[in-house]
C-alpha positions in Angstrom: 0.0 0.0 0.0 2.8 2.5 0.8 4.3 2.1 -2.7 1.0 3.2 -4.3 0.7 6.1 -1.8 4.3 7.3 -2.4 3.8 7.1 -6.2 0.5 9.0 -5.8 2.2 11.7 -3.7 4.9 12.0 -6.4 2.2 12.3 -9.1 0.4 14.9 -7.1 3.6 16.9 -6.6 4.4 16.7 -10.3 0.9 17.9 -11.2 1.2 20.8 -8.8 4.6 21.8 -10.1 3.3 21.7 -13.7 0.7 24.3 -12.5 3.6 26.5 -11.4 3.1 25.8 -7.7 6.5 27.1 -6.3 6.3 25.1 -3.2 5.9 21.9 -5.2 8.8 22.9 -7.4 10.9 23.7 -4.4 10.1 20.3 -2.9 11.1 18.5 -6.1 14.3 20.5 -6.3 15.2 19.9 -2.6 14.5 16.2 -3.0 16.6 15.6 -6.1 19.2 18.3 -6.2 21.9 16.6 -4.0 21.8 13.4 -6.2 21.6 15.4 -9.4 24.6 17.5 -8.4 26.5 14.2 -8.0 25.4 13.3 -11.6 26.6 16.6 -13.0 29.8 16.4 -10.9 30.7 13.1 -12.7 31.0 15.0 -15.9 32.2 18.4 -14.8 35.3 18.7 -12.7 34.6 22.2 -11.3 32.0 22.1 -8.6 30.7 25.6 -9.3 30.2 24.8 -13.0 28.5 21.5 -12.1 26.1 23.5 -9.8 25.4 26.0 -12.6 24.6 23.1 -15.0 22.4 21.4 -12.4 20.4 24.6 -11.9 20.1 25.1 -15.7 19.0 21.5 -16.1 16.4 21.9 -13.3 15.0 24.9 -15.3 14.6 22.5 -18.2 13.0 20.0 -15.9 10.4 22.5 -14.8 9.9 23.8 -18.3 9.3 20.3 -19.7 7.6 18.8 -16.7 4.3 18.8 -18.6 5.9 16.3 -20.9 6.6 13.7 -18.2 4.1 11.0 -18.7 4.4 9.2 -15.4 5.9 6.2 -17.2 9.0 5.0 -15.6 11.1 6.7 -12.9 10.7 10.4 -12.4 14.2 10.5 -11.0 15.5 8.7 -14.1 13.8 11.3 -16.3 15.4 14.1 -14.3 18.8 12.3 -14.4 18.7 12.0 -18.2 18.1 15.8 -18.5 21.1 16.4 -16.2 23.3 14.1 -18.3 22.2 15.7 -21.6 22.8 19.1 -20.2 26.4 18.1 -19.2 27.1 16.6 -22.6 25.8 19.7 -24.3 28.0 21.9 -22.1 31.1 19.8 -22.8 30.4 19.8 -26.5 30.2 23.6 -26.6 32.9 24.6 -24.1 35.5 21.9 -24.4 37.3 20.4 -27.3 36.6 16.7 -27.0 38.4 14.2 -29.2 37.7 10.6 -29.7 40.2 8.2 -31.2 38.6 6.4 -34.2 40.4 3.1 -33.7 38.0 0.2 -33.5 40.1 -1.8 -31.1 38.6 -2.5 -27.8 38.8 -5.2 -25.2 36.1 -5.7 -22.6 37.8 -6.2 -19.3 37.3 -5.3 -15.7 39.8 -4.1 -13.1 41.0 -7.7 -12.6 40.4 -7.8 -8.9 42.5 -4.8 -8.0 41.8 -3.8 -4.5 42.8 -0.5 -3.0 41.8 1.6 -0.2 40.8 4.5 -2.5 38.1 6.8 -1.2 35.2 8.0 -3.4 37.0 11.3 -3.7 40.1 9.5 -4.9 38.2 7.6 -7.5 36.4 10.8 -8.6 39.8 12.5 -8.9 41.1 9.6 -11.1 38.0 9.8 -13.3 38.3 13.6 -13.5 41.9 13.2 -14.7 40.8 11.2 -17.8 40.7 12.9 -21.1 37.2 14.3 -21.8 36.2 11.7 -24.4 37.2 8.8 -22.2 35.5 10.3 -19.2 32.2 10.9 -21.0 32.0 7.4 -22.4 33.1 5.9 -19.1 30.5 7.8 -17.1 27.7 7.0 -19.6 28.5 3.3 -19.7 29.8 2.4 -16.3 27.8 4.8 -14.2 24.7 5.7 -16.2 24.3 2.2 -17.7 23.9 3.3 -21.3 24.7 0.8 -24.1 27.4 1.6 -26.6 24.9 2.1 -29.4 23.1 4.7 -27.3 26.3 6.4 -26.3 27.3 6.6 -29.9 24.0 8.2 -30.8 24.3 10.7 -27.9 27.9 11.7 -28.7 27.8 11.4 -32.5 30.4 8.7 -32.6 30.3 5.1 -33.8 29.5 2.2 -31.5 33.1 0.9 -32.0 34.6 4.2 -31.0 32.5 4.2 -27.8 33.8 0.7 -27.0 37.3 1.8 -27.8 37.0 4.9 -25.6 35.7 2.8 -22.7 38.6 0.3 -23.1 41.1 3.1 -23.1 39.5 4.7 -20.1 39.5 1.5 -18.1 43.2 0.9 -19.0 44.2 4.4 -17.8 42.1 4.0 -14.6 43.6 0.5 -14.0 47.1 2.0 -14.4 46.4 4.8 -12.0 44.8 2.4 -9.5 47.9 0.1 -9.8 50.1 3.1 -9.2 48.1 4.2 -6.1 48.2 0.6 -4.8 52.0 0.4 -5.3 52.3 3.8 -3.6 50.2 2.5 -0.6 52.4 -0.6 -0.4 55.6 1.4 -0.6 56.7 -0.3 -3.8 56.8 2.8 -5.9 
């Protein structure tokens, strides 16, 4: 019963926000802003730029709220707007290059264990070249498939796979380096 009630409350909140009820809009913003800032931060290094993008994306959320059909997750719908806003920003403001080689190798991190904090991992992801970083985030964090990533970024599916493979390789090297540093072997 609670699931239905929670869903109904969300639907009522959305309906009120569509009618420009500022309290409903504020409640949506307050509920989702912390998580959505994290989403923006995955793509944008600078926290202030990430916050600006999140606010811009929330403006798009409220402008297009009437188009949300209550099919699927409301949070997922908002998240997609955040990701698209970040990708648009990166396309306009940064020169992103993708290597066109079709070589890729699906591999994990091969059981590398390290005492890296979330901040350390975010730092390593931030250090990736923009093309690697965007594909890595879209695939590993957002869960998009390579075909979808290719369509979103205007690259081939093979290039998406290659970028992911390169990103994983760079991250694996950096994690190994950190692990060796922790162990005193570097």
